[in-house]
C-alpha positions in Angstrom: -0.3 -3.1 -14.1 -1.9 -1.4 -17.0 -4.4 -1.2 -19.5 -3.6 0.5 -23.2 -0.7 1.9 -20.5 -3.1 4.0 -18.3 -2.4 1.8 -14.4 -5.2 -0.8 -13.9 -5.9 0.5 -10.1 -7.2 -2.3 -7.9 -10.5 -0.8 -7.2 -11.3 -1.8 -11.3 -10.5 -4.9 -9.8 -13.3 -4.2 -7.4 -15.1 -3.2 -9.8 -15.3 -6.4 -12.5 -15.8 -8.1 -9.0 -18.9 -6.3 -8.5 -20.1 -7.3 -11.8 -19.3 -10.3 -11.3 -21.0 -10.5 -7.6 -24.2 -8.9 -9.7 -24.5 -11.8 -12.0 -23.6 -9.0 -14.6 -20.9 -11.3 -16.0 -22.0 -14.6 -15.3 -18.8 -16.2 -16.7 -15.4 -14.3 -15.1 -12.7 -16.6 -17.4 -14.2 -15.4 -20.3 -13.5 -11.9 -18.9 -10.1 -12.6 -18.1 -9.6 -14.1 -21.5 -11.2 -10.3 -23.0 -9.4 -9.0 -20.9 -5.3 -10.2 -21.8 -7.2 -10.0 -24.9 -6.2 -6.6 -25.1 -3.3 -6.0 -23.1 -4.8 -6.5 -19.5 -1.9 -8.0 -17.6 -3.9 -9.3 -14.7 -2.0 -11.0 -11.7 -1.9 -14.1 -10.6 -4.1 -13.1 -7.2 -6.3 -11.2 -9.1 -7.2 -13.9 -11.3 -8.2 -15.6 -8.4 -10.0 -12.6 -7.2 -12.3 -12.8 -10.0 -12.4 -16.5 -10.4 -13.4 -16.7 -6.7 -15.2 -13.8 -6.7 -19.5 -15.9 -6.0 -22.1 -15.0 -9.6 -25.1 -14.8 -8.4 -26.5 -16.0 -11.6 -30.3 -14.6 -9.7 -30.3 -16.8 -7.0 -30.0 -14.0 -4.3 
């Protein structure tokens, strides 16, 4: 998977999951749509990981 020709590694997905878990990103679907609009090809497993990440939403 790549972003602007740069490999988009598993570590990048883990970093995005941390953003979701920390509450920085409130809606994973919006983030996924943004990344895809920029040409990032996320495999279904990555999308599932992002949408399944528990959002903090200030409750933790």
